[in-house]
C-alpha positions as CSV (number, residue, x, y, z in Angstrom):
1,M,18.3,-18.8,2.3
2,A,19.1,-21.6,-0.1
3,K,20.1,-20.8,-3.7
4,N,17.2,-23.1,-4.8
5,S,14.8,-20.7,-3.1
6,S,11.3,-20.9,-4.7
7,I,11.1,-17.1,-5.1
8,K,12.0,-16.1,-8.7
9,I,13.6,-12.6,-8.9
10,K,13.9,-10.5,-12.0
11,I,15.6,-7.1,-12.4
12,L,14.1,-4.5,-14.8
13,S,16.4,-1.6,-15.5
14,T,17.8,0.8,-18.1
15,P,21.3,1.6,-19.3
16,Q,21.2,4.9,-17.4
17,R,20.8,3.0,-14.1
18,H,23.4,0.3,-14.9
19,K,25.5,1.1,-11.8
20,V,22.6,0.6,-9.4
21,T,21.6,-2.6,-11.2
22,N,25.0,-4.0,-10.8
23,T,24.9,-3.3,-7.1
24,I,21.6,-5.1,-6.8
25,E,22.9,-8.1,-8.7
26,K,25.8,-8.4,-6.3
27,L,23.5,-8.1,-3.3
28,L,21.2,-10.9,-4.5
29,A,24.2,-13.1,-5.2
30,G,25.4,-12.5,-1.6
31,M,22.0,-13.5,-0.3
32,E,22.2,-16.7,-2.4
33,L,18.9,-15.8,-4.2
34,E,18.6,-16.8,-7.8
35,I,17.8,-14.2,-10.5
36,S,15.4,-15.8,-12.9
37,A,16.3,-13.7,-15.9
38,R,18.9,-11.3,-17.1
39,T,18.3,-7.6,-16.6
40,R,15.8,-6.1,-19.0
41,S,14.2,-2.8,-19.7
42,L,10.6,-1.9,-18.8
43,K,10.1,-1.2,-22.5
44,K,11.0,-4.8,-23.4
45,P,10.3,-6.8,-20.2
46,G,10.2,-10.1,-21.9
47,R,8.0,-13.1,-21.1
48,A,10.1,-14.6,-18.3
49,D,8.0,-15.5,-15.3
50,F,8.9,-14.1,-11.9
51,H,7.5,-13.6,-8.4
52,L,9.4,-10.5,-7.4
53,G,10.6,-7.8,-9.8
54,I,13.2,-5.3,-8.6
55,V,12.6,-2.3,-10.9
56,V,15.3,0.4,-11.4
57,P,13.7,3.2,-13.5
58,T,14.8,6.7,-14.4
59,L,12.6,9.5,-13.3
60,E,11.3,9.7,-16.9
61,E,10.2,6.1,-16.7
62,I,8.0,6.3,-13.5
63,D,4.8,6.7,-15.5
64,M,5.8,3.7,-17.5
65,L,6.5,1.8,-14.3
66,D,3.0,2.7,-13.0
67,E,1.5,1.3,-16.2
68,F,3.7,-1.8,-16.1
69,A,2.8,-2.5,-12.5
70,R,-0.9,-2.4,-13.1
71,A,-0.5,-4.9,-15.9
72,Q,1.0,-7.4,-13.4
73,N,-2.0,-7.3,-11.0
74,Q,-3.5,-10.6,-12.2
75,K,-0.1,-12.3,-12.4
76,N,0.8,-12.4,-8.7
77,R,3.9,-10.5,-9.3
78,K,5.3,-8.1,-6.6
79,L,7.5,-5.2,-7.6
80,I,10.0,-3.2,-5.5
81,P,11.0,0.0,-7.2
82,V,14.5,1.4,-6.4
83,L,14.0,5.1,-7.4
84,P,16.4,8.0,-8.0
85,P,16.8,10.2,-4.8
86,D,15.1,13.3,-6.2
87,V,11.7,11.6,-6.8
88,T,8.7,13.4,-5.3
89,L,6.2,12.2,-2.7
90,P,3.2,12.4,-5.0
91,A,5.0,10.1,-7.5
92,V,5.9,7.6,-4.7
93,V,2.3,7.6,-3.3
94,K,0.9,7.1,-6.8
95,L,3.1,4.0,-7.3
96,L,2.1,2.6,-3.9
97,G,-1.5,2.8,-5.2
98,N,-0.7,-0.3,-7.2
99,D,-1.8,-3.4,-5.5
100,N,1.5,-5.2,-6.1
101,I,3.8,-2.3,-5.1
102,D,4.0,-2.3,-1.3
103,Q,7.7,-1.2,-0.8
104,I,9.7,1.6,-2.4
105,I,13.3,2.4,-1.8
106,L,15.2,5.6,-2.8
107,E,18.8,5.3,-3.8
108,K,20.3,7.1,-0.8
109,F,21.8,6.4,2.6
110,N,21.8,2.7,3.5
111,W,19.4,1.7,0.7
112,K,21.2,-1.6,0.0
113,N,20.7,-2.8,3.6
114,D,17.0,-1.9,3.4
115,L,16.6,-3.8,0.2
116,R,18.3,-6.8,1.7
117,T,16.0,-6.6,4.8
118,I,12.8,-6.2,2.7
119,I,13.7,-9.2,0.5
120,G,14.4,-11.2,3.6
121,I,11.0,-10.3,5.0
122,L,9.2,-11.3,1.8
123,C,11.0,-14.6,1.8
124,T,10.3,-15.5,5.4
125,G,6.9,-13.8,6.0
126,D,8.2,-12.6,9.4
127,I,7.2,-8.9,9.2
128,F,7.2,-7.6,12.8
129,G,10.2,-6.2,14.7
130,M,12.1,-2.9,14.4
131,E,15.3,-4.9,15.1
132,K,15.3,-6.2,11.5
133,Y,16.4,-2.7,10.4
134,L,19.1,-2.3,13.0
135,S,22.6,-3.7,13.4
136,D,23.4,-6.4,16.0
137,E,25.1,-3.8,18.2
138,D,22.1,-1.5,18.4
139,E,20.3,-1.7,21.8
140,V,16.5,-1.5,21.8
141,F,14.6,-0.1,24.7
142,Y,10.9,-0.8,25.5
143,L,8.1,1.1,27.1
144,R,4.5,0.0,27.6
145,F,1.5,2.2,28.4
146,H,-2.3,2.4,28.1
147,D,-3.4,5.9,28.8
148,Y,-2.9,9.6,28.2
149,K,-0.6,9.9,31.3
150,G,1.6,7.2,29.8
151,R,1.6,9.0,26.6
152,Q,3.1,12.1,28.2
153,Y,5.8,10.1,30.0
154,V,6.8,8.4,26.6
155,L,6.9,11.7,24.8
156,D,9.1,13.2,27.5
157,K,11.4,10.1,27.1
158,I,11.6,10.7,23.3
159,Q,12.6,14.3,23.9
160,T,15.3,13.3,26.4
161,V,16.7,10.5,24.1
162,A,16.7,12.9,21.1
163,K,18.5,15.5,23.1
164,D,21.1,12.9,24.4
165,M,21.7,12.0,20.7
166,K,22.4,15.7,20.0
167,L,19.8,15.9,17.4
168,R,19.1,19.5,16.3
169,R,16.2,21.2,18.0
170,M,14.0,21.0,14.9
171,R,14.7,17.3,14.5
172,R,14.0,16.8,18.2
173,E,10.6,18.4,17.7
174,H,10.0,16.2,14.6
175,A,10.8,13.1,16.7
176,V,8.4,14.1,19.4
177,Q,5.7,15.0,16.9
178,A,6.1,11.7,15.0
179,G,6.0,9.8,18.3
180,E,2.8,11.6,19.4
181,E,1.2,10.9,16.0
182,M,1.9,7.2,16.3
183,I,1.0,7.0,20.0
184,M,-2.3,8.8,19.7
185,N,-3.3,6.6,16.7
186,A,-2.5,3.5,18.7
187,L,-4.3,4.7,21.9
188,Y,-7.4,6.2,20.4
189,N,-7.7,5.5,16.6
190,A,-6.8,1.8,16.6
191,P,-9.2,0.4,19.3
192,R,-12.2,-1.2,17.7
193,K,-15.6,-2.6,18.9
194,E,-16.7,-6.1,18.1
195,D,-18.5,-4.8,15.0
196,G,-15.3,-3.1,13.7
197,T,-16.2,0.5,14.4
198,M,-13.9,2.9,16.2
199,M,-14.3,2.6,20.0
200,F,-13.5,6.3,20.5
201,G,-14.8,7.6,17.2
202,S,-17.8,9.5,18.7
203,I,-16.0,10.7,21.9
204,D,-14.8,14.3,22.2
205,P,-11.0,14.4,22.2
206,H,-11.0,16.4,25.4
207,K,-12.9,13.6,27.2
208,R,-11.1,10.6,25.7
209,V,-7.8,11.7,27.4
210,N,-9.4,10.5,30.7
211,M,-10.1,7.1,29.3
212,D,-7.7,4.1,29.1
213,S,-7.1,2.2,25.9
214,P,-8.6,-1.3,26.3
215,K,-5.3,-2.9,25.3
216,P,-1.7,-1.7,26.1
217,V,0.4,0.1,23.5
218,S,4.2,-0.3,23.3
219,L,7.0,2.0,22.1
220,R,10.5,0.6,21.1
221,Y,13.3,3.0,20.4
222,S,17.0,2.7,19.6
223,Q,19.9,5.3,19.3
224,T,21.9,4.2,16.3
225,D,24.5,5.5,13.8
226,E,21.5,5.8,11.4
227,G,19.7,8.2,13.8
228,L,16.8,7.6,16.1
229,F,14.6,4.6,15.4
230,M,11.1,4.3,17.0
231,S,8.3,1.8,16.6
232,V,4.8,1.9,18.1
233,R,2.6,-1.3,18.2
234,D,-1.1,-1.6,19.0
235,R,-3.1,-4.8,19.4
236,F,-5.9,-4.1,16.9
237,G,-4.4,-4.2,13.4
238,A,-6.6,-1.4,12.0
239,L,-4.1,1.0,10.3
240,D,-3.0,-0.4,6.9
241,K,-1.7,0.7,3.5
242,K,-5.1,1.6,2.1
243,T,-5.9,3.9,5.0
244,T,-2.4,5.5,5.0
245,L,-2.5,6.2,1.3
246,E,-6.0,7.8,1.6
247,Y,-4.6,10.2,4.2
248,L,-1.5,11.0,2.2
249,N,-3.5,11.6,-1.0
250,K,-5.9,13.8,0.8
251,C,-3.1,16.0,2.1
252,I,-1.2,16.0,-1.2
253,H,-4.1,16.9,-3.4
254,S,-6.6,18.7,-1.2
255,D,-6.5,22.4,-0.1
256,E,-8.0,21.3,3.3
257,Q,-5.4,19.2,5.0
258,I,-6.9,18.9,8.5
259,D,-9.4,16.1,9.0
260,R,-12.6,17.6,10.4
261,K,-13.8,14.4,12.1
262,T,-13.8,14.1,15.9
263,I,-10.7,12.0,15.5
264,G,-8.5,13.0,12.6
265,A,-5.2,11.4,11.7
266,G,-4.6,12.6,8.1
267,L,-2.4,15.6,8.6
268,G,-0.4,13.9,11.3
269,I,0.5,10.9,9.1
270,F,1.4,13.2,6.2
271,L,3.7,15.3,8.4
272,T,5.3,12.2,9.8
273,V,5.9,10.7,6.4
274,S,7.3,14.0,5.1
275,R,9.9,14.3,8.0
276,V,11.3,10.8,8.5
277,Q,13.8,8.8,6.5
278,K,12.1,5.5,7.0
279,Y,8.3,4.8,7.3
280,I,7.2,1.2,7.7
281,V,3.8,-0.2,8.5
282,N,3.4,-3.8,9.5
283,V,-0.1,-5.1,10.0
284,A,-1.8,-8.4,10.9
285,P,-5.5,-7.3,10.4
286,T,-7.6,-7.4,13.5
287,I,-4.5,-8.5,15.5
288,A,-1.7,-5.9,15.6
289,T,-0.2,-2.9,13.8
290,E,3.4,-1.7,14.1
291,V,4.6,1.6,12.7
292,I,8.4,2.0,12.4
293,V,10.1,5.4,11.7
294,N,13.7,6.5,11.5
295,L,14.8,10.2,11.9
296,R,18.4,11.2,10.9
297,Q,20.2,14.3,12.0
298,I,20.1,15.6,8.4
299,R,17.4,18.1,7.8
300,E,16.6,16.8,4.3
301,F,13.1,15.5,4.2
302,G,10.1,15.3,2.0
303,V,10.1,11.6,0.9
304,P,11.2,8.7,3.1
305,C,14.2,6.9,1.6
306,T,12.3,3.7,2.5
307,I,8.6,3.5,2.7
308,A,7.1,0.0,3.1
309,F,3.9,-1.8,3.9
310,F,3.7,-5.5,5.0
311,T,0.6,-7.5,5.7
312,H,0.4,-10.9,7.4
313,G,-2.3,-13.2,8.7
314,G,-5.5,-12.0,10.5
315,T,-9.0,-11.6,9.2
316,K,-9.6,-9.0,6.5
């Protein structure tokens, strides 16, 4: 990336978060990306124009950040919040409800690498590929399937891989459950008819398992120092940020967490998001959706340290 990149970046921070802000400034300098203005507080953001704002608030400023983000909706300004590690999932989901906040990073684990990756994606527009979040040394394996039998083979493979990595039993179960959630969505929730309605929406779950998905689904996985990475990709492009947030809000704020429809994905998505350290959704509407997750050995969960949504091309 050239230093004369057309993307203008501004950092909004507070004195309490000065250390994190300095780290981000060094990261941007290393990427040869120009910072369009000096670091400023959300309370006095100034008038300087920018395309991308990297916001580093305290926990007490999150409501202020939400208000500030909504004020940017008509200005074509995207924001990436870098939040303290003890933020809650409801607060993160609320921020993602802003049209111009599509990626949120918590200050933990390898957050600097994730921020670098996300900025690179926004600069290039190249959103697909789990490899972007891996090191050059990490090997990626690929499985392709199109039916319920293939689903079971893939889940058995995930179980074996997680065991080989010596993940704890609970984390192995979480890995399989996350894999099943992504796979079942790709096989039976994603397929659409020509009019856009769900192909399997009115079919009993016990009957649909004997039916093939009209287009193949793929799983990629990698055993890394960061834990187990998995991605599932379908060829319909139906799952997006709006749908995901609707399910998350339903489970966060409703007493009834299980979707009563013939095909329900709400609780599964909520449990997956609550158990993984990365949750990334890439979508080209009507073309493809890719969901990427990362599970670490650590049992700490509740909010992904990186949660991101990217949209590219397709017909909305």
